[in-house]
Phi, psi and omega in degrees: 000314184298316178301319182299310181302316184295313180299316179301321183294315179298318181299316174297325179296317183290320178295327184286323175300319186288321181296309178303311186296320180304320177295312177308314186288323178300317182291328173306325189277348183238110182296133183291143170066011180281119175263127181233162177290165181307135174098334179276140178227162185220145177212173184270114183275319175214141177253153175061037158270095195298116175064049184297123174240251186281155190229152169202152174270143170269171187293331182266008177102358182279138172266127177251146192219128175260177177217170182239305182277341177277337185070014183244151172238136188246148164253111187261131195225129173258098182296321189248017172051037176260016181066029170220128185291144175254335187218144168233120184244136174273119185254351173206149182217166174063027173274165182266090176054066179275061181308306189276147175219141172210157193229137177200136177044051175080354188244142176260120173276132175227136182276147161230178183298317189242017179197163172239131185239171177210154182238114184280148183046040198296324181294334171279000190219041175296322176284340183213069187300142177289157173300142177290142173256130182285127176264321166193134188238023177271042171242158188291158189268341182304131186273341181294117182058031175265352171289143192228125165281131181233149183201149176277134184266170175301345179274359179081004178271148179274125177250135190229108174284147170234111183296162175285142185278032185192179176281311178216120179193164179237111181261150177287328173296114189286353179283339180285156174055047185217174162245118186257170173204157183203169178289172186286346175265002182079006176276162169061041171301123185220155170281121177265312175231161187225172180061042184233112193298312183191092180264129178231033173178134177202164179200169191247135181293138187296341185254303186276345186058020176295149175274130170249147180201149179274163176210131174271130180293160182280162182268161161075037162245012186111172177289339187256349180223154344282165174283157165286178192217139167250113181251163184226113178260129179252349180194163182296146168092016178273154183230136189253020161115324188289138007265009191276321183227151177233135176069008171089354183214002180247100159308133184290141183302325184269323184241069193243020189277349180248354182062220184227341186299333189272356191251161178288129175275149173304144171295327172205133176272132178268190183287147180295128176065026181276356172053072180287124173245244191298150178211154176209155169270127185283129173225022175278181176232009174284320176289161176304156188302329184297346180264000180302118173070019176262167189251133177249126187236132165282113181259101191294327178110145181291146179247350184218015182275143183293332172242119183296148181214150185101229181047055180205170164254127183255155180243125178243128187247138179243145166281181183298333183273357178089010180270144179283133174248346175199155174219112187221175174272139182252305175237117185218169181134346177295343177237119178210124189053037179080001176254134184265134173241350175187169186216104184296134178248309187221149181229131191216140187270142170270169179297331182269001173103355179280181179223152175258141174235120173269153194223099187273357171273322185252359177070028187237154163241116182267162171241126182243124185217169187238136177230128186286000000 
């Protein structure tokens, strides 16, 4: 009888432990406090991706992720196609803020402060990456706003922003405060748009192919001004105001000799100091139809505002003419009662229509999906 009682006790302990562990494992996959619209769910796609910043897909389904503080570039791999990563490999180290990643013709392009490099045929060599090839090293070396989001446009060219090397200044070198572009071999590097303080995210409208980009507003004019910006470029050679005008209506107190009337106004002024970074047009079919061809923006969050703001993924809706009709929160909860648990950086669509959101604060990549 004692033996039976002992055996039953051990069995109950094992079952209780399995239930408890199962509950812990489930909760690990569901971030606390993240608020989404009805029908949307969030889970962790990849954990422990240190300082995860910009993301891109390889042709064979490898997720490549850049970083800023770590100096590493990662390959994140889902071996069984269950929409959860199984491996995280480091494919490059000791780089100077390799935030940006872009992929073309089997090669991974990576940004550094002063150059763009590439790793050829990278998906065939994830365990033994080749030495990097320099694509172009004709970029400024200043680290202030020197980290770069990069992406290939519909024209096949690589677009590379060069931030202002300061909070507010006017440089003679036209490369500063711009978005540049070049051929994939590094030739024909040119300034595409100017007057852009620090863009760390852009995408092209899926119908018009126009470039849309985020821009981080200047500091030290107070908590409420200037706004950060979402901008719409319709042709090469446009000027978006920096350092003379902010938000389309605020002349800078130091550089106010040109006012605001001659510059391109933002398509939408965003929250002040919310630090908008990665953005994308949603083109999938998993989300409800109202999200088709609309903009999702990662707001990294304020760093010196007296009351924190941002720390969310926002949704900007456009009408058929490309005019902004609304600006609302899509995913929030990384900021709660003044405490920060995450900082969204970049957003990327998956093949099933769900999206990934990188978080450089908590070293995670989230997957947000919709279930009817």
